[in-house]
C-alpha positions, -999 to 999 in steps of 0.1 A, spaced: 645 749 237 623 725 217 619 732 180 597 716 154 613 685 139 637 679 168 647 643 176 634 627 208 664 617 230 645 585 242 641 574 206 677 583 198 691 559 224 664 532 221 677 498 209 670 489 173 639 469 166 644 431 170 651 414 137 636 380 131 663 355 127 663 326 102 688 300 112 677 275 85 699 271 55 677 268 24 685 256 -11 691 292 -24 714 300 5 734 268 -3 737 278 -40 750 312 -30 777 296 -7 787 272 -35 791 300 -61 811 320 -36 834 291 -30 839 287 -68 850 323 -71 874 323 -41 890 289 -44 927 285 -53 928 277 -90 958 255 -85 942 236 -57 905 233 -66 883 219 -39 862 188 -45 827 200 -53 811 165 -52 800 169 -16 783 202 -25 765 187 -54 755 157 -33 741 179 -6 722 200 -32 705 168 -43 696 161 -7 680 195 -5 658 187 -35 649 153 -21 639 167 13 619 194 -4 601 167 -25 594 146 6 579 176 25 557 182 -5 546 146 -5 540 146 32 517 176 29 498 159 0 494 127 20 482 146 50 454 162 29 446 128 14 444 112 49 420 139 61 398 133 30 398 96 36 388 100 73 359 122 62 348 96 37 352 69 64 328 89 87 302 91 59 305 53 54 300 48 91 269 69 93 253 49 64 261 15 80 244 20 114 211 2 115 219 -21 85 227 -58 85 258 -74 70 268 -109 59 302 -113 76 331 -138 78 326 -150 114 315 -181 133 299 -163 162 262 -153 158 239 -136 183 204 -150 188 179 -125 200 148 -135 220 123 -152 196 148 -144 168 167 -163 142 202 -162 126 208 -162 89 240 -175 73 256 -187 41 283 -209 27 303 -202 -4 309 -234 -24 336 -237 -50 321 -269 -63 290 -290 -58 286 -310 -25 266 -341 -15 255 -323 16 262 -290 34 259 -294 72 256 -266 97 265 -273 134 253 -248 161 268 -251 195 265 -231 227 291 -214 249 299 -248 266 304 -266 233 272 -286 234 254 -292 201 222 -272 200 211 -278 165 223 -294 132 210 -283 98 214 -307 69 210 -286 37 213 -316 14 230 -316 -20 240 -282 -32 255 -268 -64 285 -244 -66 278 -209 -54 263 -192 -23 241 -215 -2 219 -194 21 201 -208 52 182 -196 83 183 -211 119 149 -205 135 164 -205 170 151 -239 180 172 -266 196 172 -304 188 141 -308 211 122 -282 191 123 -256 219 134 -221 215 171 -217 225 181 -190 250 191 -156 238 229 -152 235 259 -160 214 263 -193 195 291 -208 174 280 -218 139 303 -240 118 299 -252 82 310 -286 69 308 -297 33 305 -334 25 318 -346 -8 317 -384 -11 335 -398 19 354 -365 25 342 -340 51 357 -306 48 354 -274 68 341 -244 50 341 -207 57 310 -196 76 292 -164 67 266 -150 92 242 -122 92 246 -95 119 229 -62 128 251 -31 132 244 -12 164 272 14 160 305 20 143 339 30 157 361 52 135 396 40 132 426 63 136 448 72 106 457 40 88 431 19 106 397 8 93 362 9 107 351 -14 135 315 -25 134 298 -29 169 272 -56 165 239 -61 183 250 -85 212 283 -67 219 306 -83 193 331 -61 174 338 -68 138 364 -53 115 350 -39 83 375 -61 64 354 -92 75 322 -79 58 313 -101 28 281 -83 19 260 -53 31 224 -64 32 
């Protein structure tokens, strides 16, 4: 006969609810174990507690490293977001970059610059094609220290327009009887930008198909 408040037999013999197990030994658990050892050790043969203290220090170190990793993870995400914003602003702009390869569009021109630490008797710009043949030579004459800007109008030594494509542009500085190579800076148009993975920078995809690391940009025009 069933009465109010009776216990269901099924529930009586049902297994107890599963308990979530925590197999990790935390810093508080370790302190409890160490105190228990202190209380139960043989006073005439005390155990060496240096290992316990050393491991406690390791717990603190690991905890600090995990906190730093979490902080750096947040910082990395913030930097990637900032990188994406920079990329969006660069598309469609031109840059002055440290490169010797310039792209000449049809009926176009290529701008460049040379950075001089001291004055020069003449700054010479040699432009060659893919086969290494000299296409044009620009003599900029005597120049003072600083940035020397120039433009190639796309015409060859015969005065005709050169074909569209990539050209190597090298800078030479003449001081007296000495001829020195100088770093070449060229203008380039940004067609798109590739975002780098964590720890990597942006890659600028230029009109003409060249890829340029952001680290090579001298100036955004």
